[in-house]
A tleap script that builds the chain and sets N, CA, C and O, in Angstrom:
source leaprc.protein.ff14SB
mol = sequence {
  NMET GLU LYS LEU ILE GLU ILE LEU GLU ASN
  LEU HIE GLU GLY ILE ASP TYR GLU THR CYS
  GLU THR LEU ILE ASP ASP GLY ILE LEU ASP
  SER LEU ASP ILE VAL THR LEU ILE THR ASP
  ILE ASN ASP ALA PHE ASP VAL ALA ILE PRO
  PRO GLU GLU ILE LEU PRO GLU ASN PHE ASN
  SER ALA LYS ALA ILE PHE ALA LEU ILE GLU
  LYS LEU ASP ASN CILE
}
set mol.1.N position { 20.514 -6.714 5.496 }
set mol.1.CA position { 19.196 -6.166 5.387 }
set mol.1.C position { 18.926 -5.156 6.458 }
set mol.1.O position { 18.179 -4.197 6.266 }
set mol.2.N position { 19.548 -5.384 7.594 }
set mol.2.CA position { 19.265 -4.396 8.733 }
set mol.2.C position { 19.805 -3.027 8.372 }
set mol.2.O position { 19.194 -2.012 8.709 }
set mol.3.N position { 20.939 -2.982 7.691 }
set mol.3.CA position { 21.519 -1.665 7.301 }
set mol.3.C position { 20.606 -0.952 6.244 }
set mol.3.O position { 20.400 0.261 6.273 }
set mol.4.N position { 20.101 -1.759 5.355 }
set mol.4.CA position { 19.133 -1.230 4.377 }
set mol.4.C position { 17.890 -0.681 5.018 }
set mol.4.O position { 17.427 0.396 4.642 }
set mol.5.N position { 17.341 -1.385 5.969 }
set mol.5.CA position { 16.110 -0.896 6.682 }
set mol.5.C position { 16.471 0.399 7.421 }
set mol.5.O position { 15.656 1.321 7.439 }
set mol.6.N position { 17.601 0.501 8.001 }
set mol.6.CA position { 18.095 1.755 8.630 }
set mol.6.C position { 18.109 2.916 7.639 }
set mol.6.O position { 17.653 4.021 7.934 }
set mol.7.N position { 18.637 2.634 6.477 }
set mol.7.CA position { 18.737 3.664 5.407 }
set mol.7.C position { 17.322 4.137 5.049 }
set mol.7.O position { 17.053 5.336 4.973 }
set mol.8.N position { 16.401 3.139 4.824 }
set mol.8.CA position { 15.021 3.510 4.430 }
set mol.8.C position { 14.364 4.310 5.561 }
set mol.8.O position { 13.679 5.302 5.310 }
set mol.9.N position { 14.574 3.878 6.789 }
set mol.9.CA position { 13.933 4.603 7.922 }
set mol.9.C position { 14.403 6.037 8.029 }
set mol.9.O position { 13.666 6.909 8.487 }
set mol.10.N position { 15.651 6.281 7.598 }
set mol.10.CA position { 16.145 7.636 7.577 }
set mol.10.C position { 15.411 8.492 6.545 }
set mol.10.O position { 15.305 9.711 6.678 }
set mol.11.N position { 14.910 7.810 5.514 }
set mol.11.CA position { 14.141 8.529 4.467 }
set mol.11.C position { 12.675 8.854 4.948 }
set mol.11.O position { 12.187 9.978 4.829 }
set mol.12.N position { 12.019 7.792 5.496 }
set mol.12.CA position { 10.664 7.899 6.002 }
set mol.12.C position { 10.506 7.000 7.227 }
set mol.12.O position { 10.655 5.781 7.140 }
set mol.13.N position { 10.212 7.603 8.338 }
set mol.13.CA position { 9.936 6.768 9.525 }
set mol.13.C position { 8.518 6.344 9.579 }
set mol.13.O position { 7.658 6.950 8.941 }
set mol.14.N position { 8.240 5.281 10.350 }
set mol.14.CA position { 6.830 4.838 10.506 }
set mol.14.C position { 6.348 3.920 9.422 }
set mol.14.O position { 5.148 3.649 9.372 }
set mol.15.N position { 7.179 3.428 8.561 }
set mol.15.CA position { 6.816 2.492 7.473 }
set mol.15.C position { 7.349 1.097 7.943 }
set mol.15.O position { 8.464 0.987 8.455 }
set mol.16.N position { 6.551 0.088 7.759 }
set mol.16.CA position { 6.985 -1.242 8.020 }
set mol.16.C position { 7.679 -1.789 6.787 }
set mol.16.O position { 7.052 -2.425 5.939 }
set mol.17.N position { 8.964 -1.540 6.693 }
set mol.17.CA position { 9.751 -1.885 5.517 }
set mol.17.C position { 9.905 -3.399 5.376 }
set mol.17.O position { 10.164 -3.906 4.285 }
set mol.18.N position { 9.749 -4.095 6.459 }
set mol.18.CA position { 9.873 -5.547 6.425 }
set mol.18.C position { 8.760 -6.233 5.625 }
set mol.18.O position { 8.975 -7.301 5.053 }
set mol.19.N position { 7.566 -5.615 5.586 }
set mol.19.CA position { 6.438 -6.234 4.963 }
set mol.19.C position { 5.856 -5.388 3.773 }
set mol.19.O position { 5.107 -5.913 2.950 }
set mol.20.N position { 6.198 -4.143 3.708 }
set mol.20.CA position { 5.632 -3.271 2.654 }
set mol.20.C position { 6.231 -3.609 1.328 }
set mol.20.O position { 7.451 -3.593 1.162 }
set mol.21.N position { 5.350 -3.927 0.346 }
set mol.21.CA position { 5.773 -4.276 -1.005 }
set mol.21.C position { 5.258 -3.317 -2.034 }
set mol.21.O position { 5.179 -3.676 -3.209 }
set mol.22.N position { 4.896 -2.089 -1.644 }
set mol.22.CA position { 4.363 -1.044 -2.574 }
set mol.22.C position { 4.977 0.295 -2.327 }
set mol.22.O position { 4.290 1.315 -2.360 }
set mol.23.N position { 6.292 0.310 -2.073 }
set mol.23.CA position { 6.940 1.614 -1.774 }
set mol.23.C position { 6.842 2.554 -2.933 }
set mol.23.O position { 6.663 3.754 -2.722 }
set mol.24.N position { 6.947 2.091 -4.114 }
set mol.24.CA position { 6.815 2.942 -5.309 }
set mol.24.C position { 5.354 3.089 -5.641 }
set mol.24.O position { 4.879 4.205 -5.852 }
set mol.25.N position { 4.650 2.020 -5.692 }
set mol.25.CA position { 3.225 2.074 -6.164 }
set mol.25.C position { 2.389 2.941 -5.296 }
set mol.25.O position { 1.474 3.597 -5.794 }
set mol.26.N position { 2.656 2.983 -3.998 }
set mol.26.CA position { 1.878 3.822 -3.048 }
set mol.26.C position { 2.481 5.231 -2.879 }
set mol.26.O position { 1.978 6.034 -2.094 }
set mol.27.N position { 3.551 5.515 -3.613 }
set mol.27.CA position { 4.145 6.851 -3.512 }
set mol.27.C position { 4.943 7.128 -2.216 }
set mol.27.O position { 5.214 8.283 -1.886 }
set mol.28.N position { 5.319 6.044 -1.480 }
set mol.28.CA position { 6.078 6.225 -0.306 }
set mol.28.C position { 7.478 6.780 -0.644 }
set mol.28.O position { 7.987 7.691 0.008 }
set mol.29.N position { 8.070 6.190 -1.687 }
set mol.29.CA position { 9.330 6.678 -2.266 }
set mol.29.C position { 9.068 7.345 -3.561 }
set mol.29.O position { 8.439 6.805 -4.471 }
set mol.30.N position { 9.615 8.643 -3.620 }
set mol.30.CA position { 9.500 9.353 -4.846 }
set mol.30.C position { 10.892 9.383 -5.552 }
set mol.30.O position { 11.849 8.748 -5.109 }
set mol.31.N position { 10.949 10.120 -6.624 }
set mol.31.CA position { 12.230 10.135 -7.381 }
set mol.31.C position { 13.375 10.692 -6.616 }
set mol.31.O position { 14.491 10.191 -6.755 }
set mol.32.N position { 13.173 11.691 -5.821 }
set mol.32.CA position { 14.245 12.266 -4.961 }
set mol.32.C position { 14.682 11.225 -3.931 }
set mol.32.O position { 15.874 11.097 -3.652 }
set mol.33.N position { 13.721 10.472 -3.357 }
set mol.33.CA position { 14.074 9.431 -2.408 }
set mol.33.C position { 14.921 8.383 -3.033 }
set mol.33.O position { 15.833 7.849 -2.401 }
set mol.34.N position { 14.628 8.068 -4.305 }
set mol.34.CA position { 15.371 7.026 -5.040 }
set mol.34.C position { 16.796 7.469 -5.256 }
set mol.34.O position { 17.736 6.707 -5.026 }
set mol.35.N position { 16.961 8.718 -5.702 }
set mol.35.CA position { 18.323 9.212 -5.855 }
set mol.35.C position { 19.110 9.191 -4.554 }
set mol.35.O position { 20.281 8.809 -4.547 }
set mol.36.N position { 18.500 9.588 -3.476 }
set mol.36.CA position { 19.167 9.602 -2.169 }
set mol.36.C position { 19.461 8.132 -1.755 }
set mol.36.O position { 20.547 7.829 -1.261 }
set mol.37.N position { 18.484 7.236 -1.962 }
set mol.37.CA position { 18.689 5.843 -1.644 }
set mol.37.C position { 19.804 5.244 -2.410 }
set mol.37.O position { 20.604 4.507 -1.833 }
set mol.38.N position { 19.910 5.506 -3.654 }
set mol.38.CA position { 20.959 4.935 -4.492 }
set mol.38.C position { 22.351 5.404 -3.982 }
set mol.38.O position { 23.299 4.621 -3.932 }
set mol.39.N position { 22.443 6.676 -3.614 }
set mol.39.CA position { 23.665 7.218 -3.032 }
set mol.39.C position { 24.041 6.542 -1.714 }
set mol.39.O position { 25.192 6.163 -1.497 }
set mol.40.N position { 23.044 6.400 -0.842 }
set mol.40.CA position { 23.280 5.736 0.414 }
set mol.40.C position { 23.627 4.296 0.315 }
set mol.40.O position { 24.441 3.803 1.096 }
set mol.41.N position { 23.009 3.559 -0.667 }
set mol.41.CA position { 23.348 2.225 -0.904 }
set mol.41.C position { 24.769 2.081 -1.412 }
set mol.41.O position { 25.492 1.171 -1.007 }
set mol.42.N position { 25.170 2.986 -2.304 }
set mol.42.CA position { 26.520 2.967 -2.816 }
set mol.42.C position { 27.535 3.145 -1.688 }
set mol.42.O position { 28.569 2.479 -1.637 }
set mol.43.N position { 27.202 4.060 -0.796 }
set mol.43.CA position { 28.148 4.324 0.371 }
set mol.43.C position { 28.153 3.155 1.344 }
set mol.43.O position { 29.221 2.728 1.783 }
set mol.44.N position { 26.993 2.634 1.688 }
set mol.44.CA position { 26.906 1.613 2.685 }
set mol.44.C position { 27.309 0.200 2.202 }
set mol.44.O position { 27.900 -0.570 2.960 }
set mol.45.N position { 26.992 -0.123 0.963 }
set mol.45.CA position { 27.269 -1.472 0.437 }
set mol.45.C position { 28.300 -1.547 -0.643 }
set mol.45.O position { 28.590 -2.633 -1.145 }
set mol.46.N position { 28.870 -0.417 -1.021 }
set mol.46.CA position { 29.892 -0.325 -2.056 }
set mol.46.C position { 29.495 -1.030 -3.372 }
set mol.46.O position { 30.263 -1.782 -3.972 }
set mol.47.N position { 28.225 -0.729 -3.784 }
set mol.47.CA position { 27.770 -1.217 -5.072 }
set mol.47.C position { 27.181 -0.017 -5.786 }
set mol.47.O position { 26.543 0.852 -5.192 }
set mol.48.N position { 27.431 -0.009 -7.123 }
set mol.48.CA position { 26.928 0.995 -7.963 }
set mol.48.C position { 25.696 0.499 -8.730 }
set mol.48.O position { 25.769 -0.504 -9.440 }
set mol.49.N position { 24.582 1.192 -8.587 }
set mol.49.CA position { 23.351 0.787 -9.290 }
set mol.49.C position { 23.314 1.468 -10.618 }
set mol.49.O position { 23.184 2.689 -10.705 }
set mol.50.N position { 23.434 0.638 -11.708 }
set mol.50.CA position { 23.444 1.226 -13.050 }
set mol.50.C position { 22.002 1.721 -13.427 }
set mol.50.O position { 21.005 1.264 -12.867 }
set mol.51.N position { 21.947 2.645 -14.370 }
set mol.51.CA position { 20.645 3.204 -14.713 }
set mol.51.C position { 19.614 2.211 -15.188 }
set mol.51.O position { 18.418 2.372 -14.946 }
set mol.52.N position { 20.082 1.189 -15.862 }
set mol.52.CA position { 19.131 0.135 -16.368 }
set mol.52.C position { 18.459 -0.665 -15.264 }
set mol.52.O position { 17.456 -1.343 -15.486 }
set mol.53.N position { 19.044 -0.568 -14.047 }
set mol.53.CA position { 18.409 -1.277 -12.938 }
set mol.53.C position { 17.527 -0.409 -12.068 }
set mol.53.O position { 16.985 -0.898 -11.077 }
set mol.54.N position { 17.363 0.852 -12.398 }
set mol.54.CA position { 16.499 1.770 -11.695 }
set mol.54.C position { 15.100 1.652 -12.232 }
set mol.54.O position { 14.621 2.492 -12.995 }
set mol.55.N position { 14.457 0.581 -11.811 }
set mol.55.CA position { 13.082 0.227 -12.287 }
set mol.55.C position { 12.191 0.149 -11.024 }
set mol.55.O position { 12.672 -0.166 -9.936 }
set mol.56.N position { 10.918 0.434 -11.188 }
set mol.56.CA position { 10.014 0.399 -10.001 }
set mol.56.C position { 10.013 -0.925 -9.282 }
set mol.56.O position { 9.949 -0.975 -8.054 }
set mol.57.N position { 10.087 -2.021 -10.058 }
set mol.57.CA position { 10.078 -3.340 -9.416 }
set mol.57.C position { 11.316 -3.626 -8.529 }
set mol.57.O position { 11.245 -4.456 -7.623 }
set mol.58.N position { 12.421 -2.954 -8.787 }
set mol.58.CA position { 13.614 -3.126 -8.007 }
set mol.58.C position { 13.590 -2.266 -6.717 }
set mol.58.O position { 14.458 -2.411 -5.856 }
set mol.59.N position { 12.596 -1.380 -6.597 }
set mol.59.CA position { 12.526 -0.497 -5.437 }
set mol.59.C position { 11.193 -0.523 -4.722 }
set mol.59.O position { 10.949 0.311 -3.849 }
set mol.60.N position { 10.326 -1.455 -5.067 }
set mol.60.CA position { 8.980 -1.460 -4.503 }
set mol.60.C position { 8.942 -2.100 -3.085 }
set mol.60.O position { 7.938 -1.981 -2.383 }
set mol.61.N position { 10.028 -2.770 -2.677 }
set mol.61.CA position { 10.050 -3.347 -1.327 }
set mol.61.C position { 11.522 -3.382 -0.870 }
set mol.61.O position { 12.430 -3.314 -1.699 }
set mol.62.N position { 11.745 -3.484 0.405 }
set mol.62.CA position { 13.076 -3.632 0.936 }
set mol.62.C position { 13.681 -4.926 0.455 }
set mol.62.O position { 14.874 -4.973 0.154 }
set mol.63.N position { 12.887 -5.984 0.374 }
set mol.63.CA position { 13.322 -7.280 -0.164 }
set mol.63.C position { 13.866 -7.145 -1.550 }
set mol.63.O position { 14.936 -7.673 -1.851 }
set mol.64.N position { 13.133 -6.430 -2.430 }
set mol.64.CA position { 13.599 -6.223 -3.810 }
set mol.64.C position { 14.829 -5.414 -3.889 }
set mol.64.O position { 15.693 -5.683 -4.723 }
set mol.65.N position { 14.952 -4.396 -3.028 }
set mol.65.CA position { 16.123 -3.544 -3.068 }
set mol.65.C position { 17.326 -4.390 -2.603 }
set mol.65.O position { 18.406 -4.315 -3.188 }
set mol.66.N position { 17.122 -5.199 -1.538 }
set mol.66.CA position { 18.184 -6.024 -1.022 }
set mol.66.C position { 18.602 -7.058 -2.094 }
set mol.66.O position { 19.793 -7.311 -2.275 }
set mol.67.N position { 17.686 -7.614 -2.756 }
set mol.67.CA position { 18.016 -8.591 -3.844 }
set mol.67.C position { 18.793 -7.949 -4.933 }
set mol.67.O position { 19.677 -8.591 -5.501 }
set mol.68.N position { 18.507 -6.656 -5.280 }
set mol.68.CA position { 19.279 -5.956 -6.282 }
set mol.68.C position { 20.721 -5.727 -5.748 }
set mol.68.O position { 21.692 -5.908 -6.483 }
set mol.69.N position { 20.836 -5.353 -4.545 }
set mol.69.CA position { 22.140 -5.127 -3.866 }
set mol.69.C position { 22.960 -6.477 -3.938 }
set mol.69.O position { 24.135 -6.470 -4.306 }
set mol.70.N position { 22.348 -7.548 -3.601 }
set mol.70.CA position { 23.057 -8.846 -3.612 }
set mol.70.C position { 23.496 -9.210 -5.069 }
set mol.70.O position { 24.612 -9.668 -5.313 }
set mol.71.N position { 22.566 -8.981 -5.995 }
set mol.71.CA position { 22.879 -9.309 -7.389 }
set mol.71.C position { 24.056 -8.443 -7.919 }
set mol.71.O position { 24.927 -8.942 -8.632 }
set mol.72.N position { 24.064 -7.165 -7.565 }
set mol.72.CA position { 25.087 -6.287 -8.040 }
set mol.72.C position { 26.427 -6.587 -7.342 }
set mol.72.O position { 27.499 -6.415 -7.922 }
set mol.73.N position { 26.331 -7.045 -6.070 }
set mol.73.CA position { 27.569 -7.342 -5.311 }
set mol.73.C position { 28.249 -8.608 -5.877 }
set mol.73.O position { 29.451 -8.804 -5.698 }
set mol.74.N position { 27.485 -9.441 -6.544 }
set mol.74.CA position { 28.070 -10.709 -7.060 }
set mol.74.C position { 28.547 -10.573 -8.485 }
set mol.74.O position { 29.136 -11.503 -9.036 }
set mol.75.N position { 28.301 -9.427 -9.089 }
set mol.75.CA position { 28.757 -9.226 -10.500 }
set mol.75.C position { 30.243 -8.982 -10.595 }
set mol.75.O position { 30.770 -8.798 -11.693 }
savepdb mol mol.pdb
quit
């Protein structure tokens, strides 16, 4: 989770990613951020996020993103 928080902070500093659950809903992350995030996650965690998993609910919080990473890592 620490590595994911670091990736997110590289996108936007000053956000409390530990508690924020509205990254998409509040427009903190936009479509370009998601593309960058997916690339960074692939590099850092060696998981490929398939298009069908690119849903707002999977990217609305760091916890949701990390849960997606864990799910894909176990497939």
